[in-house]
C-alpha positions in Angstrom: 123.1 80.9 115.8 123.5 82.2 119.6 122.6 85.8 119.4 120.4 86.8 122.3 118.5 90.0 121.7 116.4 89.5 124.8 117.5 93.1 126.3 115.9 94.9 123.6 112.4 95.0 125.2 114.0 96.5 128.3 115.2 99.5 126.7 112.2 101.6 126.9 112.6 102.0 123.3 109.0 102.3 122.3 109.8 104.6 119.5 113.7 103.5 118.9 113.2 102.3 115.5 111.7 105.6 114.6 113.9 107.8 116.4 111.4 108.9 118.8 109.5 107.8 121.9 106.0 106.8 121.2 105.4 105.4 124.8 102.6 107.4 126.0 98.9 106.8 125.4 98.3 108.1 122.0 95.2 109.6 120.4 93.9 110.0 116.8 94.9 113.5 115.6 92.0 116.1 114.9 90.4 116.1 111.4 90.2 112.2 111.0 86.8 110.9 109.6 84.3 109.9 112.3 83.5 106.1 112.7 81.8 104.6 109.8 79.2 101.9 109.7 79.7 98.8 112.1 81.9 96.2 110.5 81.6 92.6 111.2 84.8 91.0 111.9 84.9 87.2 110.9 85.8 84.6 113.7 88.9 82.5 112.8 88.2 79.0 114.2 91.1 76.2 113.8 89.6 72.6 112.5 92.4 71.0 114.5 93.8 69.6 111.2 96.0 72.9 110.4 96.1 76.2 110.1 92.8 78.1 108.9 92.6 81.5 107.3 89.8 83.8 107.0 89.2 87.1 105.1 89.8 89.4 103.6 88.8 91.3 106.9 86.3 94.2 106.0 87.8 97.5 106.5 86.8 101.0 107.6 88.6 103.8 105.6 92.2 104.2 106.9 92.2 107.0 109.4 88.5 106.3 110.5 88.1 107.1 114.3 86.8 103.6 114.7 90.4 102.3 114.2 88.6 99.6 112.4 91.0 99.3 109.5 94.7 97.4 109.2 97.3 98.9 111.5 99.6 100.9 109.3 97.4 100.5 106.5 99.1 102.2 103.2 98.2 105.9 102.3 99.5 105.1 98.7 97.2 105.1 95.6 97.8 101.3 95.4 95.1 101.0 92.6 97.0 103.3 90.6 99.8 101.0 90.7 97.5 98.1 90.0 97.8 96.8 93.5 95.4 95.8 96.4 95.8 95.7 100.2 93.8 93.2 102.4 94.2 91.9 105.8 93.6 88.2 106.8 93.4 86.3 110.0 95.1 82.9 110.7 94.5 80.5 113.5 96.0 77.1 114.4 98.3 75.4 116.9 102.0 76.2 117.8 104.3 75.6 120.5 102.4 76.3 123.6 98.9 76.2 122.4 96.4 77.7 120.0 97.1 81.0 118.1 95.2 83.5 116.1 97.3 86.1 114.1 97.0 88.3 111.0 98.4 88.9 107.6 98.7 92.2 105.6 98.7 91.4 102.0 99.6 93.7 99.2 99.5 92.0 95.8 99.0 92.9 92.0 95.4 92.8 90.9 96.3 90.8 87.9 98.6 87.8 86.9 100.1 89.8 84.2 101.6 92.4 86.6 103.0 89.4 88.8 106.5 88.4 88.7 105.8 85.2 90.6 107.6 86.1 93.9 106.2 86.5 97.4 108.2 88.5 99.8 107.1 87.4 103.5 108.3 89.8 105.9 108.4 88.9 109.5 107.1 92.1 110.9 109.4 93.9 113.3 108.1 94.5 116.9 110.9 96.3 118.4 108.6 99.5 118.7 106.0 97.6 120.7 104.0 97.4 117.4 104.2 95.9 113.9 106.6 97.4 111.3 106.5 96.5 107.9 110.1 97.8 107.3 110.8 96.1 103.8 107.6 97.7 102.5 108.3 101.2 104.1 111.8 101.1 102.4 111.1 99.4 99.0 107.3 99.8 98.3 108.0 101.8 95.0 110.3 98.8 93.6 108.0 96.2 95.0 105.3 97.4 93.1 107.0 98.2 89.7 108.6 94.9 89.8 105.5 92.9 90.4 106.3 91.3 93.7 103.6 90.1 96.2 104.2 91.7 99.9 102.9 89.8 102.8 103.6 90.9 106.2 103.3 88.4 109.0 102.5 89.1 112.7 104.4 86.3 114.3 105.2 87.9 117.8 103.5 88.6 121.1 104.9 92.0 121.3 103.2 93.4 118.4 99.8 92.1 119.5 99.9 92.6 123.4 102.3 95.7 124.1 100.7 98.7 125.4 99.7 101.3 124.2 100.3 100.5 120.6 100.1 96.7 120.3 97.1 95.7 117.9 94.8 94.8 120.6 95.5 98.1 122.7 95.3 100.1 119.6 92.0 98.4 118.1 90.4 96.2 120.7 87.3 95.6 118.5 89.1 94.6 115.3 91.9 92.6 116.9 90.2 91.1 120.0 90.5 87.5 118.7 94.1 87.6 118.1 96.3 85.5 120.6 99.6 84.0 120.9 100.6 81.5 123.5 101.9 83.0 126.6 101.2 86.3 125.0 99.9 88.0 128.3 103.1 87.7 130.2 105.6 89.8 128.5 109.1 88.6 129.4 111.3 91.1 127.3 111.9 88.6 124.9 112.1 89.1 121.1 113.9 86.3 119.5 113.1 83.7 121.7 109.2 83.9 121.5 108.1 80.4 121.9 105.5 80.1 119.2 106.5 82.5 116.8 108.6 80.2 114.6 105.6 77.8 114.3 103.3 80.6 113.5 105.6 82.1 110.8 106.3 78.6 109.1 102.6 77.8 109.0 101.9 81.1 107.5 104.4 80.5 104.8 102.9 77.1 103.9 99.3 78.9 103.8 100.7 81.3 101.1 102.1 78.4 99.1 99.2 75.7 99.7 96.0 78.0 100.3 92.8 76.5 101.4 89.5 77.7 101.0 90.7 81.3 101.3 93.6 82.4 99.1 95.2 85.7 100.1 96.9 85.8 96.8 93.7 85.9 94.9 94.8 82.9 92.8 98.3 84.0 92.1 100.7 81.1 92.0 103.8 81.3 94.2 106.7 80.2 92.2 109.3 81.8 94.7 108.7 82.4 98.4 111.3 84.7 99.9 111.4 84.9 103.8 112.3 88.5 104.9 113.1 90.5 108.0 114.7 93.6 109.2 116.8 94.3 112.3 115.4 92.3 115.1 113.4 90.3 112.6 116.5 89.7 110.4 117.8 87.7 113.8 114.6 85.8 114.0 114.8 85.0 110.3 118.2 84.0 110.5 117.4 81.6 113.6 114.4 80.3 111.4 116.9 79.6 108.5 119.1 77.6 111.0 116.5 75.8 113.1 113.2 75.5 111.3 113.8 75.6 107.4 114.9 72.1 107.1 111.6 71.0 109.0 109.3 73.3 107.4 111.0 73.2 104.0 108.8 76.0 102.5 110.9 79.2 101.8 112.9 79.3 98.7 115.3 81.9 99.7 116.1 84.3 102.7 116.6 88.2 102.6 117.4 89.4 106.1 118.8 92.9 106.6 120.0 95.4 109.0 121.4 92.5 111.1 124.5 92.5 113.6 125.0 93.2 117.2 126.5 96.7 116.3 123.0 98.0 115.6 122.0 96.4 118.9 124.6 98.1 121.0 123.7 101.6 119.2 120.1 100.9 120.2 121.2 100.5 123.7 123.0 103.9 123.4 126.7 102.6 123.2 128.9 104.3 120.7 131.4 101.5 120.3 131.4 99.4 117.4 130.8 95.5 117.9 131.8 93.2 115.2 130.0 89.9 114.8 130.0 87.0 112.3 126.3 85.9 111.6 126.5 82.2 111.6 124.3 80.4 109.2 124.0 76.7 108.5 124.0 77.1 104.8 125.4 74.1 103.9 123.0 72.0 105.7 119.8 74.2 104.8 120.7 74.2 101.2 118.8 77.6 100.7 120.4 80.9 99.7 120.5 83.7 102.2 121.3 87.2 101.2 122.2 89.5 104.0 122.2 93.3 103.4 123.4 95.7 105.7 124.3 99.4 106.4 127.3 101.1 108.1 125.5 100.7 111.3 125.6 96.9 110.8 129.2 96.2 110.1 130.8 92.7 110.5 134.7 93.0 111.2 134.9 89.1 110.6 131.9 88.2 108.4 131.1 84.9 107.1 132.6 84.3 103.8 130.6 84.5 100.6 129.8 80.9 99.3 127.3 79.1 96.9 124.5 79.9 99.3 125.5 83.1 101.3 126.1 86.7 100.1 126.7 89.8 102.2 126.4 93.4 101.0 127.5 96.3 103.2 126.5 99.9 102.1 128.7 102.7 102.7 127.3 105.8 104.7 123.8 104.0 105.1 122.3 103.7 108.5 119.9 101.4 110.4 117.3 104.0 110.1 117.4 106.4 107.2 115.6 109.4 106.0 113.7 107.2 103.4 112.2 104.8 105.8 111.3 107.4 108.5 109.6 109.8 105.9 107.8 106.8 104.4 106.4 105.7 107.9 105.8 109.3 109.3 102.6 110.0 108.0 101.2 106.5 108.9 102.2 106.9 112.5 100.9 110.6 112.6 97.5 109.1 111.3 97.3 106.0 113.5 99.0 107.3 116.8 99.1 111.0 116.5 103.0 110.9 116.9 105.3 112.8 114.7 108.5 110.5 114.2 110.7 113.6 113.8 109.7 115.6 116.8 112.7 114.6 118.7 115.2 115.3 115.9 116.8 118.2 117.8 117.7 116.0 120.7 120.3 114.4 118.5 124.0 115.7 118.6 124.0 115.9 114.8 121.1 116.2 112.4 119.8 112.5 112.3 119.4 110.0 109.4 121.7 109.4 106.5 120.6 110.4 103.2 122.4 107.5 101.4 119.7 105.6 99.6 120.0 102.1 101.3 116.8 101.3 99.6 118.6 101.2 96.2 120.7 98.5 97.3 117.8 96.6 98.8 115.9 96.9 95.8 118.9 95.4 93.7 119.4 92.6 96.3 115.9 91.3 96.0 116.2 91.2 92.4 119.7 89.6 92.3 118.2 87.1 94.9 115.2 86.3 92.5 117.8 85.6 89.6 119.6 83.4 92.2 116.6 81.3 92.6 115.4 81.3 88.9 118.7 80.4 87.2 121.2 79.6 89.9 123.2 82.8 89.2 124.6 84.1 92.6 124.7 87.8 93.2 127.8 89.7 92.7 130.0 89.9 95.8 130.1 92.8 97.9 133.1 95.1 98.9 133.7 95.0 102.7 134.4 97.8 104.8 137.7 98.9 105.6 139.2 98.3 109.1 142.1 99.4 111.0 144.4 97.2 113.0 142.0 97.9 116.1 138.9 96.7 114.1 137.4 100.0 113.9 136.1 101.4 110.5 138.4 103.4 108.4 137.2 107.0 107.4 138.3 109.5 104.7 139.2 112.9 105.7 135.6 114.2 105.9 134.6 111.3 108.2 132.8 109.3 105.6 133.8 105.4 105.7 135.8 103.8 103.2 135.0 100.3 101.5 131.5 98.9 101.3 129.1 99.3 98.3 129.7 103.1 97.5 126.7 104.7 96.0 127.2 107.9 94.2 125.8 109.6 97.0 128.8 108.4 99.1 131.5 108.2 96.7 130.8 111.7 95.1 129.9 113.1 98.5 128.2 116.4 99.3 127.7 115.4 103.0 129.1 113.5 106.0 126.8 110.5 106.2 128.0 108.2 109.0 126.7 105.6 111.6 127.4 107.5 114.9 125.2 110.0 116.6 124.3 110.7 120.3 121.7 112.5 122.2 117.8 111.4 122.2 116.4 107.9 121.9 117.4 106.4 118.7 119.8 108.7 117.5 122.7 106.2 117.3 120.5 104.1 115.0 119.7 107.0 112.7 123.4 108.1 112.4 124.1 111.4 111.1 123.9 113.8 108.2 126.2 116.8 107.7 126.1 118.7 104.6 129.2 120.2 103.3 129.4 124.0 103.2 129.7 125.8 100.0 133.3 126.2 100.0 133.9 122.7 100.2 131.5 121.8 97.5 133.3 124.4 95.3 136.7 123.0 96.0 135.4 119.3 95.3 133.4 120.1 92.3 134.5 123.2 90.4 131.7 123.0 88.0 128.2 121.5 87.9 129.2 119.4 85.0 132.3 118.1 87.2 129.8 116.9 89.8 127.4 115.5 87.3 130.0 113.7 85.3 131.3 112.0 88.4 127.9 110.9 89.4 127.1 109.3 86.3 130.5 107.6 86.1 130.0 105.9 89.7 126.4 105.3 89.0 127.0 103.4 85.8 129.7 101.4 87.3 127.2 100.4 90.3 124.7 99.5 87.7 127.3 97.3 85.8 128.2 95.8 89.1 124.6 95.0 89.8 124.5 97.0 93.1 121.6 99.2 91.9 118.8 98.7 89.2 117.9 100.7 86.1 115.2 103.0 87.7 117.4 103.8 90.6 120.3 104.6 88.3 118.1 107.0 86.2 116.8 108.8 89.4 120.1 109.2 90.7 121.5 110.7 87.5 118.4 113.1 87.1 118.8 114.0 90.7 122.4 115.1 90.1 121.3 117.1 87.0 118.9 119.1 89.1 121.2 119.5 92.2 122.5 122.8 93.0 126.1 121.6 93.3 128.2 123.6 93.5 126.4 126.4 94.8 
């Protein structure tokens, strides 16, 4: 794979993945608890024989002014879901020299609640800080289905960037973290020399822990390597170039991956189509790519025994679900409101198409693929005209793709393009239909509900959504004021 993403760091997009700029020095908002008792952070020391893990790292209450707690620690009641959140440090040797990095682990408390699968996300660093995109989008399903979630800090940017890299954000807690060549940021994301060794070694520690077991004794039956956007690029490179050597991951789940989303981040409106090449026949492990309308492929790699591509109509690279999940955490840890610059966009930003429902189904279909060799159903590709542009209906919604009821039984325009402030192109647009349009499309509430139920049941039958999300969709339709 020869995709070069190096220009991302030069965009001045400290907040592009959240649609706002978080580049300035930020402070904790008023009202946070004062510093608690001093916490002793254990030192990770490599024994020269392989990577070493220490932890769990003691933590103050999230929001404590000391910032002596895990970056973007969950604000959910994890205990009520039977989950725990813990942070660990890992040290060893990689390309270029010694390193120390961290993992954030969210796992079931008991084996009875565990489905045997670890989702190991290569944390995204486009913002200049670690972002757990998979968790932000799909945490409810992850916990309901019993997955272990692990976020791995593999890249220099997440540690060294200022003002919001780990060391700048909490110098005391993260002082010992280091990645070779990390003090000389060169604008590189995907081509971070030590990152692939670090990620692979972290995967092996999950599967074969030493004295410290971050999974609390839960055995790893299936290990899935995941990554979003820029990290989907690194995951795909890892698949092509390192998986055969490491041979640790069982399956791969990149999502939100294409050069179209890169061009949107750069502020260009035009669509860029790209085939995502993968050496699936040589690697021999399944790879499931899940994309949105922001990330189309005019000539995608064909589905095979080891490759699947799903494209979700109307969904965008950054959507309302992801931003609203992340918003309170960034407000707590940085004092920044991720929606503060919404008014700068030409259109109301962020699609309301629930991409996470398709992502939830994809992780379950990938698990079935691993368990019994049953490949996921084929997706439906987007439709293109003779010039290679996406075809749209009379309202502006795209044709083709996996069409959730929120798109097929439309009450709004949800599409990839927008302009204005930083990040608008990645968030796309949301334009609700007016009352007259809704009454013309759906003369009665029963008309609307019956169409939602029909589409939702078909998507459930096709395997594009799960039972829980289907029920939630139909319940939402019942309570919606459509038509007004």
